[in-house]
N, C-alpha and C positions, 0 to 999 in steps of 0.2 A: 175337239179341235183337230184339224187336218194338218198334214205336213206342210201344206202351202201357207198356212196361217202363221208359221214360225219364221222369224227373221232369217233371211238367206245367209247373212253374215255369220250366223251361229250353226251352220250346217256344213258338214264335210263328207262328201260322198267318197266311198272307198271300198276296199276289199279286205276282208279279215285275213291277216297275215299269221296270227298265232293266237291260240286260246290256252291259257293256263287254268285248268279247272280244279277247283277246290271243293270240299264237301258242302260249303254254303255259298261262297263267293267265287267268281271266276274273273280273270283278267283277260280282256279282249284287246289285242293290238290291231288297229285298222290302218292300212296303208292308204294315205290320201295324197292328193297333189301337193298339199302343204307339208307333208311328212307323216310320221306315225302319230296317231291319236290313240291313247290308251283309255279304256273304260273298265270300271269294276262294276259288274252286275251280278245278280244272284245266279247260281248255277241252275236253278229251276227255270229262270227266264231263258238261259242259253238253250236248254232242252225244249221248252215250249215254243221258242222262236225257230227251232231247228237250225241254229247257227253252227257253222263249221268253217274251217279254213277254206278260203276261196269264195265264201258268201259275199255278195255285194250288199252293202249297208250304208246307212247315213248316220254319222255320229253327230249328235246335237250337243252343243256346248252352252252351259248356262253358268255365269259367274257373277258373284256379287262384289268381287274385288279383284283387281289386277295390279300386281306389283311389278316395278321396273328396277333393274339394277344396271348400272353402267359397266360396260365391258372394258 
């Protein structure tokens, strides 16, 4: 599957703002036009993808449920 095959509404292009690296999992904050999107991926993937603060990335969002609360 290519990036183009994924629904555009589920993609957020941005820049990595912060990486909190753990021994197994890492938290990645991506600054997008819609705000910050946070992803938790394996630390191994962070290293293999050579991700760092300032890297340009696309965050893909997949959800099976969306909840709404009235403000």
